[in-house]
N, C-alpha and C positions, 0 to 999 in steps of 0.2 A: 229794609223786608217790609212788605205788607203783608197786614195781617192775613188775607188771604193766602199767599204766599207760604207762612210763616204754617199755617192750618191745615193747606197742603201738604207739606213736608210732615207736619205732627204725624197727620192721615198714614200719609203710605210708612210712618214706622211703626201705627198702628194697627196696620193692617194683618188681618190672620191672627190675630190675638186673642185667645180665648178670654169667657169670663175668669175663671179660674185665675189666671196669669194677669188679664186685668186688676185684680185685685190683691195682686203681690204687689203690681205696680202703685196702686195705692198704697199701700204698706210702706212700701220702701218712701215713696215719694213721701209722706209725711214723717218716716225715721229721717229724712236728708235734713228736712226744714228743722224737725226739732234738733238737729246738731248742730243747724247753725246758726238756730235763733240760741243756745247754748252757747254758744261764742265757739265756737269749732269751726276753724278754720281749712273748709274743704275745698273750695274752688280751687287751685293748683292740681292737685290732685286729681279731683275729679275730671279736671279737661284732660290732664293726661291720659286718665281711662278712657276717655272717648276718642282724644288722637288713636292709641293703642287700638280699641277696639276697632275705629275703623281701618285700619291698617297700614296707619300714614305714619312714615317715620319721621319721629321729632326733631329731624335737622334744625329745626328752628331755632332750638337750644345749644346747637354751636354757631349761630349767627349766618345761616344757610336758610333762604326761604322760596320754595319751590310756589310756583301757582295751585296747585292741590289743596295745600298745608296752607298758605294766603286763604283759599277760599272759606275753610273750615277754620280757621281763628276767627275769620269777618264773621261768619256766622256765627258763631257761640258769644262773640262781644255784642250783638247785636239781640240775642235774644234775652227775654226777663227771666229773673229767677227763678219762677213758675216753670218756664218752660226749661230752662236748662234741668233743675230738679226732677220733669219727667223725662227727659234724654239721658240723665244720670240713673233714672229708674231702671229704665227700658235696658241701657246698658249692663247692669247691675243682673239682671235676668239675663238677659244675653249671657254672660259668662257663665252666670249659676248653671245654666242649662246644656254647656258646653264641658261645664266639668265632670256633671254627670252622667 
């Protein structure tokens, strides 16, 4: 994935986010990075959160992969750690907004 494509993808997620929400994203991202630096293993759990938030049935856990699941998993593997943290923070905010 090119840097341009990554940038477009991130911008599409960022569209419509207010300054206060952006501040929350920054705070959550920093917290996620701190947890990772402290040695907390969060990658699989966070990946599952992303898959579930995107509404994808995690059938790949049972050995079945469809085209959409493969696309998401391939995208996830291509992202840098910082990009993953941004997505994780965005999804945590999305989940918090749905609960309230």
